[in-house]
C-alpha positions in Angstrom: -0.4 0.0 0.3 1.4 3.5 -1.1 -0.2 6.3 0.7 0.5 10.5 -1.2 -0.2 13.5 0.5 -1.3 15.6 -1.6 -1.1 19.7 0.0 -3.5 18.0 3.1 -5.3 20.4 5.4 -7.3 20.0 8.2 -8.5 22.8 10.9 -10.9 22.6 13.4 -13.8 25.6 13.7 -11.1 28.3 12.4 -7.4 27.1 13.4 -5.5 25.6 11.2 -3.8 22.0 13.0 -1.6 21.3 9.6 -2.3 22.5 6.5 -0.1 21.9 2.9 1.3 18.8 4.2 3.0 16.5 1.0 4.4 13.4 1.4 4.7 9.7 0.3 4.4 6.3 2.3 6.3 3.9 0.2 4.9 0.8 -0.2 6.3 -2.1 2.3 7.7 0.4 4.5 8.4 1.2 8.1 7.2 5.1 8.4 7.0 7.8 11.5 5.1 10.6 12.1 6.6 13.0 14.7 5.4 15.6 17.2 4.8 16.7 20.3 1.6 15.7 22.2 -1.4 18.1 20.4 0.8 18.8 17.5 -1.2 17.0 14.7 -0.5 13.5 14.6 -3.6 11.9 15.5 -5.7 13.2 13.4 -3.5 12.7 10.5 -3.5 9.6 11.1 -7.3 9.7 11.6 -7.7 11.0 7.9 -5.3 8.8 7.0 -7.5 6.1 7.7 -10.5 7.6 6.3 -12.1 8.5 9.6 -12.3 12.2 8.5 -12.5 14.4 5.6 -9.0 16.7 5.5 -10.3 20.8 4.7 -7.8 20.9 1.8 -5.4 18.7 -0.2 -6.1 14.9 -1.2 -5.0 11.5 0.2 -4.1 9.2 -3.0 -4.2 5.1 -2.1 -2.5 2.8 -4.2 -2.2 -0.9 -3.9 -0.8 -3.6 -6.7 -1.3 -0.7 -9.4 -4.7 -0.2 -8.7 -6.2 3.4 -6.6 -8.8 2.8 -3.7 -11.2 4.9 -3.3 -10.8 6.3 0.1 -14.6 5.3 1.2 -12.8 1.9 1.0 -9.7 2.4 2.4 -11.1 0.8 5.9 -10.8 -2.5 4.2 -7.2 -2.5 3.6 -6.2 -1.5 7.2 -6.0 -2.5 11.0 -5.6 0.8 13.6 -4.2 1.0 17.1 -4.4 4.0 19.2 -5.7 5.6 22.1 -8.9 6.7 20.9 -10.5 3.3 19.6 -11.5 1.0 22.7 -11.8 -2.3 23.5 -15.4 -4.2 24.0 -15.5 -4.3 27.5 -18.4 -6.4 27.9 -16.7 -9.0 26.1 -14.8 -11.7 26.9 -11.2 -11.9 25.8 -12.5 -15.3 23.2 -15.6 -12.6 21.8 -13.3 -10.1 21.0 -11.2 -12.2 19.3 -14.2 -13.3 17.0 -15.3 -10.4 17.1 -12.5 -8.5 15.2 -12.0 -11.1 13.0 -16.0 -11.3 11.4 -15.0 -8.3 10.0 -10.7 -9.3 9.1 -9.3 -12.0 8.2 -6.9 -13.6 9.6 -2.7 -13.9 8.6 -2.3 -16.9 7.2 -1.5 -20.0 9.6 -3.7 -17.9 12.6 -6.2 -18.3 14.0 -8.4 -17.5 17.2 -6.3 -20.2 19.5 -3.0 -19.0 18.5 -3.8 -15.5 19.1 -4.1 -16.0 22.8 -0.8 -18.0 22.8 1.2 -14.5 21.5 -0.8 -12.8 23.4 1.5 -14.9 26.4 -1.8 -15.0 28.9 -3.8 -17.4 27.6 -5.8 -18.4 31.0 -7.9 -15.1 30.6 -9.9 -16.1 27.6 -13.0 -16.2 29.2 -12.6 -13.1 31.2 -14.0 -9.7 30.8 -12.4 -6.8 29.1 -13.0 -5.2 31.9 -10.5 -7.0 34.1 -7.4 -6.5 31.9 -4.4 -4.1 33.1 -4.2 -0.9 30.7 -1.2 -3.0 29.3 -3.1 -6.6 28.5 -5.2 -4.6 27.0 -2.8 -2.5 24.7 -1.4 -6.0 23.7 -4.7 -7.3 22.3 -4.8 -4.0 20.3 -1.6 -4.7 18.5 -2.1 -8.5 18.3 -6.0 -7.6 17.1 -3.9 -5.5 14.0 -0.7 -7.4 13.6 -2.6 -10.3 12.9 -5.2 -9.0 10.6 -4.9 -9.8 7.1 -4.1 -6.1 5.5 -1.5 -3.8 3.4 -1.8 -1.0 5.8 -0.9 -1.0 9.5 -1.8 2.4 11.9 -0.2 2.7 15.2 -0.6 5.4 17.0 1.1 5.7 20.2 1.7 1.9 19.7 3.6 1.5 23.1 1.6 3.0 25.4 0.5 1.5 28.4 3.5 -1.2 27.8 6.4 -1.5 30.9 10.2 -2.5 29.3 8.9 -5.9 28.8 5.3 -5.4 26.8 8.2 -2.8 24.7 10.3 -5.5 23.8 7.0 -7.9 22.6 6.3 -4.7 20.3 9.3 -4.6 18.7 9.5 -8.4 18.4 5.6 -7.9 16.8 7.2 -5.5 13.7 9.6 -8.1 13.4 7.7 -11.5 12.3 4.7 -9.2 11.3 5.3 -6.1 9.4 8.2 -6.7 6.7 5.9 -7.5 4.0 3.2 -4.5 4.7 2.7 -0.6 5.3 3.2 0.8 8.7 2.8 4.1 9.8 4.0 4.9 13.2 2.5 7.8 15.1 5.3 9.3 18.0 6.3 11.3 20.1 8.9 8.7 21.5 10.6 8.4 18.8 13.8 6.5 19.5 11.0 3.4 21.6 8.3 3.2 18.9 9.6 4.1 15.7 13.6 4.3 15.8 14.0 1.4 13.0 11.0 3.8 10.7 12.9 4.3 7.6 10.9 8.0 6.4 9.5 10.7 8.9 7.2 13.9 8.6 7.5 16.4 11.1 3.7 17.0 11.8 5.3 20.2 13.4 6.8 21.6 10.6 3.3 21.7 8.3 1.6 25.0 10.7 
């Protein structure tokens, strides 16, 4: 999946969050969107995910040599973000089953392998509300990484993870990111996205 931003701008009321962003996220690469908290990283990522419409400019999606319309991009991506919540009343087993009723598994994976990869198989029949914040973040990451999609959008992916959890996240990147386009929003560049091949500094577009 290649994504081209062509003079993208977004404003709320009269305030521009960013403007005239032109950038290309190359196919099968890992890129970062960097900036301080509140600088507009998440807003740009939501525009790219099709959750928000840009005020100006356009986003061009290309996959396998074919253009993909913005209204169809949700079929081709998985996203992890602090503002995207899990369903608290579901058990882990139900949450996994629900997610993969909309997304296909990567080849070779299934429901039972998800809990194995998470590292807490004994929790599969516990409600999500009983999970710690770090466990919830692990669930979000596994659901995204095991979805058979060409585009992964990760907004602050190490939020609520301890040192062991961050090492686990880096293992996921090494194992599952190689053949996909991965875009990471971060203000912790050395931790979350130091391996990115290129970076967009959102504060350059104020």
